[in-house]
N, C-alpha and C positions, 0 to 999 in steps of 0.2 A: 926503947921508947920511941913512939911514933911522932915525927915532927908535926907541929901545928901548921895548917895551911895559912898562906898570907891573909892578912885582914882585908875585908871588903872596904874600899875607900868610901867614907861617908859623903864626901863632896860629889863623887861619881853618882851615888844613889840619889842625892838631892838635886842634881843638875837637871834631870829629865822632868820631874813634876814641877819644879820651880820655873823652868823655861817654858813648859807647856801651859801651865795653869795660872801661874802667879805673875812673876816679873821676868820676862825673857832676858833682859840685860844681866840680872842677877844670876840666872841660870847659866848664862854664858861665862860669867866669872867663876861659878862653881865648877863648870866643866874644865876650864883651863887650869884651875888650881888642882883639880883631881888628876889631870894628866901629868902635871909636873910632879906631884907627890908619888904617883904610881911609878914613874920612871926613876925616882930617887929611892923609894922605899921597897919597891917591888910589890905594892898592894895589888889586890884583885880589883876588877871593875873597869879596865881600859875600854872594853866594848861599850859598856854602859855610859862612860864619860863621853865617848865619841858620839853616841846617839844623842846624849844630852846637848853636846856642843852643836850638832847639826840642827836639832829642833830649836834650840835657843836662838841660833842665827836666823832661822826662818821666821820665828815668831817676832824677833827684834825688827827684821826688815818689814814685816807686816805692820808692826806698831808704828814705825817711822812713816810708812806710806799712809796709814790711816790718820795719823796726826797731821801730816801735811795736807791731806785732802779735806779734812773736816774741821781743822782749827779755825780757819777764817769764817766759814758759815756758822760755827758755834759761837764765835765772838759776836757775829751779827745778830744771832738769836738772843744774845744777852742785851741787845738794843744799844750797843755802845755807839754814841754819837761823837763827832770830833770834839776834842778837848775844848772846854770853854764855850761850847755852842749849845744853846737850849733849843729843843724842837718842840713846838706846840702839838699836843694831841696825845692819844693813848696808844702805846706800843701795840701793834696788831700784826698778826701773821698775814702776809700778802694773800695767802689762800683763803682768808676769811672775808675778803672784800667782795662786794656785790655791786651791780649797776646802781649808780646814784650815790655811792659812798665817796666822801672826800678825804684827802689825807695830805700830810706833809712828809718830806724827807730831809735828812740832814743837808744843809747848805743848798736846798732846792735842786740837788743833782739827781735828775730823773734818768740819767744815763748810766748810773752805777748799778752793778749787780747787787741785789738785795733780796732777803727773804721776809723782812719786816718793814713796815711803814708806821707812821703815826696818824691814826684815824682821828678826824676832827669833824665838827659840824660844818656843813657847807656855808652856813651864814658867817662863819669865822674865816679869816684869811687862810688860804690853803694853796698848795702847789699843784694839785691835780684832782680830777673827778673821774670816777670810773664810768665808762659808757657801756661796757659789755664784758662778760666773762664767759669763756667757753672751755670745755674739755676737748682738746683736739683728738682726732682719730688715733686709735691705737695702732701699733705696728712698729716697724723699725724706724729709726731716726731718719727723716726724709732728707737730711742735709741742710746746712745753714742757709744756702741760697733759696731753696724751695720753701723752707719754713718761714723765712723772712717775707718772701713774696706772698705766701698764703696769709700770714699774720697781717701784713699791710692791707691786703684786699679786704680781709674780714673786718679789721678795725675801722677802715674808711666806711665800709657799708654800714656798720652799726653806729658809728659816729653820726652819719647822715640820718639815721633813725632817731638817735638820741637828741641831737641838736640840728633839726631839719633845715632851718634857715641859716645856712653857712655864712651868709652876709652879715648876720647879726652877731656872730662870734667876735670877740675882741681880737685885734691884730696880733696881740702877744700870745694867743692861744695856739698850741701845736698839738698834733696827734702823736702820742707815744704808745708803746706797748711793752709789756713784760711777757716774754716767751720763754719756754724751757730751753736750757742749755743742753748740749749733748749728754753731759753727765747726769743732769736732772732727768732727762728723758729716759735714760737707761735704768733709773731707779723708780720709774713709774710716774713722774711728774709730767702731765700733759696740759696743764692749765695755762690758758692765754688770757691776760688781763689787758683790756684796751682802756686808755685814759685820754682825756683832754688835759694837757699840761699847761699851767700858767706859772712856771717856776720863778720867773723874774719879777712878777708883779704881786704875788700873793693875793689872787683873786678872791673876792667875797661874793657869796651867793651862787646858786646853782646855775649851770649853763644848759640845763635840760630844757628842750623846747620841742617836744615830740608830738605825736598825733593827738595826745590827750589835751594839748594846749592850743591846737590849731583847728580851723574849720576843715571839713572834708575836702573842699575844693583847693584849699591851700596845701593840704597834704598831697593831693594828686599832682598838683603843679610841682611841688618841691621834689617829690620822688622822681619825676621825669627829668627835671633839671639836674638833680644830683647824680642820677644814673649816667647822664651824658658826660658830666664833669669827671666822674670816676673812670669812664671809658677813655676819655682823652688823657687822663693822668696816668694810664697804664702803659705809656710808651716804653718799648723795650730799652734796656740799658745800653746794649750794643748799638753802634750806629748802623744806618741802613746799608752801608757798603759791606759791613761784616755779617749782617743778619737780615737780608732782604725778605726772606720768607716770614720771619717773625713780624716784621713791620707791615707786611701785607695783611697778615692775620689780624694785627692790631687795627689797621684801617677798616677792615670789615666789621670788627667788633664795635668800633666807633659809629659806623654807618647804621648798625642795628640799634644802638642806643639812641641815636638821633632820630631813627624811625619811631621809637616809642615817644620821644619828645614831640615829634611832628603830629602824631595821633592825638596827644594831649592838647596841642595847640589848635588843631582842627575843631575839637570839641569846645575849647575855650572861645574860639572866634564866633561861636553861635550861642554860647551859654548866657551871656549877659551883655548889655550895652557897655558896661564898664570895661570888660576885658576884650571885647570884640576887636577893636582897632589895634591895640598893642599886640594881641595874639596873632592877628593876621600879618602884621609887620614882621614879627619874630618868625612866623612860619615861613615866610618868603626867604628869609636868610637861612633858616635851617635846611630847607629843601635844596638851596644852592650848595650849602656845605655838604649835605649828604651825597650829592652828585660828585663832588670832588673827592670825598672819601672813598666812594665807589671806584673812581678812577685810580686812586692811590692803591686800593686793594687789588687792582688788576695791572699795576704798572710793571712794565717789562724790564725797566732799568732803575737803578737808584736815583738817577737824575730826574726821571719822570715821576718817581714817587715823591721826591722832595718838592717838586713844582706843584703837584696836586695837593700835597699836605699844606703848603703855604697858602694856596688859594682857598683851601677848606677853612683854615684858621682865620683867614681874612674875610670870610663870607659872613661871619656873625659878629655882632658888635655889642659892647657893653650897654650902649644906649637903649637898644630894644629890650634887653633883659631888665634894665633898670625901670623902664616905663611899665613893663608887664608886672614886675614885682610891686610897683606902686599901685597898680590896679587891683592886685590881690591883697593889699594892705600889709605887705611884708617889708623888710628892711631894704632901703634904697642906698645905703652907704656902701659904696664900692670898696671892697676889701683890698688891702695891699697886694695880696697874692694874685689878684685878677688885674689890678691896675698896672702892675709891672710885668704881667705875663706877655707872651708873644703877641705882638700887634694889639696894643691897648685900643688903638683905633679899630682893630679887628676882633676885639673881644677876649683876648687872652685864652688861657687853657689851664687845665689842671683841676685839682680837687681841693681847694682850700688850703688851710695852713699846712706847712710841710710836715711830713711824718718823720719821727725819730725812733730808731730802734734801741731797745734796752736789752 
């Protein structure tokens, strides 16, 4: 009588499809049970159980990774706000926002990573208003430093187009932006969302004050002034001793921006009796500042650069800009960021409310 072959272990057979297609942890259990029973009973299927074990381990590891990576974003997409805290507005995907939309966030925290916000009417109290949305250039992730620099420059430029009279913005308004993280970038997210944030105050009403709300001469004036402010505000992060070439490049960029302001002021000094005198006074200061920035751009030592920069910042005053703004019928309330800037007697520097990265 021919002896029967050992039975094929059922757990070994089940371990591979269960681990691959259904529940990897259960497939792992099946494979272990199969190996134990095969060693005790002499069943067939050891190779099958080993393959099931390896596949189940790999699939379990992938499951753990995926859970850790996507659990938090998934919970965010459920719109979970902090316990006991109500957020006004309609839960909305951040990708759905467009320029002019207003929204709230839990606790007013605009610095937290998020995929959803609570859209609301701008007439109601809100934490932020979108100024610009852009799909950034495709390609490899540019690195956090470069991405932040490009996002900051872009958002300041478009905030200046959205709310052109920066002096008219409330002091509690700041520039924020939502930029793609490295992980988001790698899965195709290139969306940059620029906002004016008022998280501590719950501002009511739109802050939009663009060329559709202003006279052509006001738009020309503000674009030149804002361009010069942005240039001054792009000072390199490293000090001049550590990056003299970067600072000289920056000084030349400021000189170019002040050149555009000077051309606008030359036209304004002959455009009307109302703007002639204040434009001429401002032009004199700007030309003096341009000369110092030119010297800074050619400075042979850090000390000479610093000296030229200080003279340049001291050459322009808040008083002449205030008088000229009054002649154009714009806000004359000196903002905090300018009042406390370098040399208030010398006019300060920078580009309005401080930017914050999200």
